C-alpha positions as CSV (number, residue, x, y, z in Angstrom):
1,M,12.6,-9.6,43.3
2,R,13.8,-13.0,44.5
3,R,17.5,-13.0,45.4
4,T,19.8,-15.7,43.9
5,S,23.4,-16.7,44.4
6,W,24.1,-16.9,40.7
7,L,22.7,-13.5,39.5
8,H,24.9,-10.5,40.1
9,V,23.9,-6.9,39.9
10,R,26.2,-3.9,40.4
11,R,24.2,-0.7,40.3
12,G,25.8,2.4,39.0
13,P,24.6,6.0,38.3
14,A,25.8,6.3,34.7
15,P,23.5,5.9,31.7
16,L,25.1,2.6,30.8
17,I,24.3,-1.1,31.5
18,V,26.8,-3.8,30.7
19,S,25.0,-7.1,30.3
20,I,27.1,-10.3,30.5
21,P,24.8,-13.2,29.7
22,H,27.3,-15.9,28.6
23,A,30.3,-15.9,31.0
24,G,28.8,-18.3,33.4
25,T,30.1,-21.9,33.9
26,T,27.7,-23.0,36.7
27,I,25.4,-25.9,35.8
28,P,22.9,-27.0,38.4
29,Q,23.1,-30.6,39.5
30,E,19.7,-31.6,38.1
31,I,21.0,-30.5,34.7
32,S,24.6,-31.5,34.9
33,E,23.8,-35.2,35.7
34,H,22.3,-35.5,32.2
35,L,25.2,-34.0,30.3
36,V,28.1,-35.8,28.6
37,S,30.7,-33.8,30.5
38,H,31.2,-30.5,32.2
39,P,34.2,-29.4,30.1
40,L,32.2,-30.0,27.0
41,A,29.2,-28.1,28.4
42,V,31.2,-25.0,29.2
43,H,33.4,-25.1,26.1
44,D,31.4,-22.2,24.4
45,A,31.4,-19.9,27.4
46,D,32.3,-16.2,26.9
47,W,35.5,-16.7,28.9
48,F,36.9,-13.9,31.2
49,I,34.3,-11.3,30.0
50,P,33.8,-9.9,33.6
51,Q,37.6,-9.6,33.9
52,L,37.8,-7.9,30.6
53,Y,35.2,-5.3,31.5
54,I,36.5,-4.8,35.1
55,F,36.9,-1.1,34.3
56,A,33.1,-0.6,33.8
57,E,32.6,-0.3,37.6
58,R,34.8,2.8,37.8
59,L,32.9,4.3,34.9
60,G,29.7,4.1,37.0
61,A,28.1,1.5,34.9
62,T,25.4,-0.9,36.0
63,I,26.6,-4.5,35.5
64,V,24.3,-7.5,35.2
65,R,25.7,-11.0,34.8
66,T,24.7,-14.6,35.5
67,D,26.9,-17.5,36.7
68,I,24.6,-20.0,35.0
69,S,26.0,-21.6,31.9
70,R,24.4,-20.9,28.5
71,T,24.1,-24.7,28.3
72,A,21.5,-24.7,31.0
73,I,19.6,-21.9,29.4
74,D,20.7,-19.1,27.1
75,V,19.3,-15.8,28.3
76,N,20.2,-14.2,25.0
77,R,17.8,-16.2,22.9
78,D,14.2,-15.6,22.1
79,P,12.2,-17.3,24.8
80,S,9.7,-18.5,22.2
81,G,12.4,-20.6,20.7
82,Q,12.3,-18.8,17.4
83,S,15.7,-18.6,15.6
84,L,17.5,-15.2,15.6
85,Y,19.3,-16.2,12.4
86,P,16.8,-18.0,10.2
87,G,18.7,-20.2,7.7
88,Q,21.9,-20.1,9.6
89,V,23.3,-22.5,12.2
90,T,22.8,-21.3,15.7
91,T,22.0,-22.6,19.2
92,G,18.7,-22.4,20.9
93,L,17.2,-21.5,24.2
94,C,18.4,-24.7,25.8
95,P,21.2,-25.9,23.5
96,T,21.6,-29.6,22.8
97,E,24.8,-29.2,20.8
98,T,28.0,-27.2,21.1
99,F,28.9,-24.6,18.5
100,D,30.8,-27.4,16.7
101,G,27.7,-29.6,16.6
102,V,28.9,-32.0,19.4
103,T,26.0,-33.5,21.4
104,L,25.8,-32.1,24.9
105,Y,23.4,-34.6,26.5
106,K,23.5,-38.3,27.2
107,P,21.2,-40.4,24.9
108,G,17.5,-39.8,25.8
109,H,18.3,-36.9,28.3
110,A,17.9,-33.8,26.1
111,P,15.5,-31.4,27.8
112,R,11.8,-31.6,26.8
113,Q,9.3,-28.8,26.8
114,T,8.4,-29.1,30.5
115,E,12.0,-28.9,31.5
116,I,12.7,-26.0,29.2
117,S,9.7,-24.2,30.7
118,R,11.1,-24.8,34.2
119,R,14.5,-23.4,33.3
120,R,12.8,-20.3,31.8
121,I,11.1,-19.7,35.1
122,S,14.1,-20.5,37.2
123,Y,17.0,-18.8,35.3
124,F,15.8,-16.9,32.3
125,A,13.0,-14.8,33.9
126,P,15.1,-13.6,36.9
127,Y,17.9,-12.3,34.6
128,H,15.4,-10.3,32.5
129,D,13.5,-9.1,35.5
130,V,16.7,-7.5,36.7
131,L,17.7,-6.2,33.3
132,E,14.2,-4.6,32.8
133,G,14.3,-3.2,36.3
134,E,17.7,-1.5,35.8
135,I,16.6,-0.1,32.5
136,D,13.5,1.4,34.1
137,R,15.6,2.8,37.0
138,L,18.1,4.5,34.8
139,R,15.5,5.9,32.4
140,L,14.1,7.8,35.4
141,L,17.5,9.4,35.8
142,H,18.6,9.9,32.2
143,P,16.9,10.9,29.0
144,R,18.6,8.0,27.2
145,I,20.7,5.1,28.2
146,V,23.1,2.6,26.5
147,L,22.7,-1.2,27.0
148,F,26.0,-2.8,26.0
149,D,25.7,-6.6,25.7
150,A,29.2,-8.0,26.1
151,H,30.2,-11.3,24.5
152,S,33.1,-13.3,23.1
153,I,33.6,-16.4,21.0
154,R,36.4,-18.5,19.6
155,S,38.1,-16.9,16.6
156,C,37.4,-19.9,14.4
157,V,34.1,-21.9,14.5
158,E,33.8,-23.6,11.1
159,R,30.1,-24.5,11.7
160,L,29.1,-20.9,12.4
161,F,31.2,-18.8,10.1
162,D,33.9,-19.1,7.5
163,G,37.5,-18.4,8.3
164,E,38.7,-16.3,11.2
165,L,36.2,-13.9,12.8
166,P,37.2,-10.2,12.9
167,A,38.4,-9.3,16.4
168,L,35.6,-6.8,17.1
169,N,32.0,-7.5,16.0
170,L,29.5,-4.8,16.7
171,G,25.8,-5.7,16.4
172,T,22.9,-3.2,16.2
173,N,20.1,-5.4,14.7
174,S,21.0,-3.9,11.3
175,G,20.8,-0.4,12.7
176,A,17.4,-0.8,14.5
177,S,18.6,-1.1,18.1
178,A,20.6,2.2,18.6
179,D,20.9,5.7,17.3
180,R,23.3,6.2,14.5
181,E,25.4,8.6,16.7
182,A,25.9,5.9,19.3
183,V,26.9,3.4,16.6
184,A,29.3,5.9,15.1
185,I,31.1,6.3,18.5
186,A,31.6,2.6,18.8
187,E,32.8,2.3,15.3
188,R,35.2,5.2,15.7
189,H,36.9,3.4,18.7
190,M,36.9,0.1,16.8
191,A,38.7,1.7,13.9
192,A,41.3,3.4,16.3
193,S,41.9,0.2,18.2
194,G,44.1,-1.5,15.7
195,F,41.9,-4.6,15.8
196,S,40.0,-6.0,12.8
197,H,36.4,-5.0,13.1
198,V,32.9,-5.1,11.4
199,T,29.4,-3.9,12.1
200,N,26.4,-6.2,11.6
201,G,28.5,-8.9,10.1
202,R,27.9,-12.5,11.2
203,F,26.7,-11.3,14.6
204,K,23.9,-8.6,14.4
205,G,22.9,-8.8,18.0
206,G,21.1,-11.5,20.0
207,W,17.7,-11.3,21.7
208,I,18.8,-8.8,24.4
209,T,19.9,-6.3,21.8
210,R,16.9,-6.8,19.6
211,H,14.3,-6.9,22.4
212,Y,15.5,-4.0,24.5
213,G,17.0,-1.7,21.8
214,Q,14.3,0.9,21.4
215,P,16.0,4.1,20.4
216,D,12.7,6.0,20.1
217,E,12.1,5.2,23.8
218,G,15.6,6.2,24.9
219,V,17.2,2.7,25.1
220,H,20.1,2.2,22.7
221,A,21.4,-1.4,22.6
222,L,24.7,-2.5,21.2
223,Q,26.2,-6.0,21.2
224,M,30.0,-6.5,21.1
225,E,31.1,-10.0,20.1
226,I,34.9,-10.2,20.6
227,A,37.1,-12.9,19.0
228,Q,38.8,-14.5,22.0
229,R,42.3,-14.2,20.5
230,A,42.1,-10.5,21.2
231,Y,42.6,-10.9,24.9
232,M,43.3,-14.5,25.8
233,D,45.1,-17.7,24.7
234,E,42.4,-19.7,23.1
235,P,42.1,-23.3,24.2
236,T,43.0,-26.3,22.3
237,G,40.3,-28.9,22.4
238,L,38.6,-28.9,25.8
239,D,41.5,-27.5,27.6
240,L,40.8,-24.5,29.9
241,P,41.6,-21.1,28.3
242,I,44.2,-18.8,29.7
243,W,43.8,-15.1,30.4
244,N,46.6,-13.1,28.7
245,P,47.0,-9.8,30.6
246,R,49.4,-8.2,28.1
247,R,47.1,-8.9,25.2
248,A,44.0,-7.9,27.1
249,E,45.4,-4.5,28.2
250,G,45.3,-2.9,24.8
251,L,41.8,-4.1,24.2
252,Q,40.6,-2.9,27.6
253,G,41.9,0.6,26.8
254,S,39.9,0.7,23.6
255,L,36.8,-0.6,25.2
256,E,37.0,1.7,28.2
257,A,37.4,4.7,25.9
258,M,34.4,3.5,23.9
259,L,32.1,3.1,26.9
260,S,33.3,6.4,28.4
261,D,32.3,8.2,25.2
262,L,29.0,6.4,25.0
263,I,28.3,7.6,28.6
264,D,29.1,11.1,27.6
265,W,26.9,10.9,24.6
266,A,24.0,9.6,26.7
267,S,24.5,12.1,29.5
268,P,22.4,15.3,29.4
269,K,24.4,18.4,28.6
270,E,24.3,21.4,30.9
271,S,22.5,24.5,29.5
272,G,24.9,26.7,27.5
273,Q,27.4,24.0,26.7
């Protein structure tokens, strides 16, 4: 596999992969020069997600994340360009608008098919090569594994959903991407967290959850979309967001307990237990 400076893999022994596809804010020069502005281009980032899930390393999880902004290419979208939510507003493989519908590119500079294909080869394919490789590695060690796709979004995005989003949004591709027992573990911890929560509401899981979640083959994929008010001070306009350690602490405790129990569920039990 070709090594890159923007793709990060922390290998662990536990039957858990934490995928972080949208926290990146790096935009290569050949792309950024065509954008309206960098602050606008990173406005929809999943801010501080690596920091929020810092505990995953001590759980023995494998962590896969990219520094490349979703504005350059969204590694959680169907590479064919097909919409994950037909009939609803969403962003594509190479977004040309923000979540709020603001144009990202200078006039006449939106990426065409040749450029989109180049970005798929340069940034999309390496991420998924790594993810597939780690799934294969852990499946040789464990009878089943959990792929936890970690996301966040502003609490209110009028163009995408009505009102304020629940704090915790679990997606399982309407139950198709994970065993019911794994889903029940996540739901139990959401209920105990004190945060508002929903399963398969506005966010049912992106392409990573839908593509890799194959319960019959031992891969159980869950997406967690967190409203950013749960752990940070959400930005006003294009101001940079602020990490709120006191607010994040309680959420981290709930997430750590959730992932720990998912690891226990996925781990083989000793004979006689």
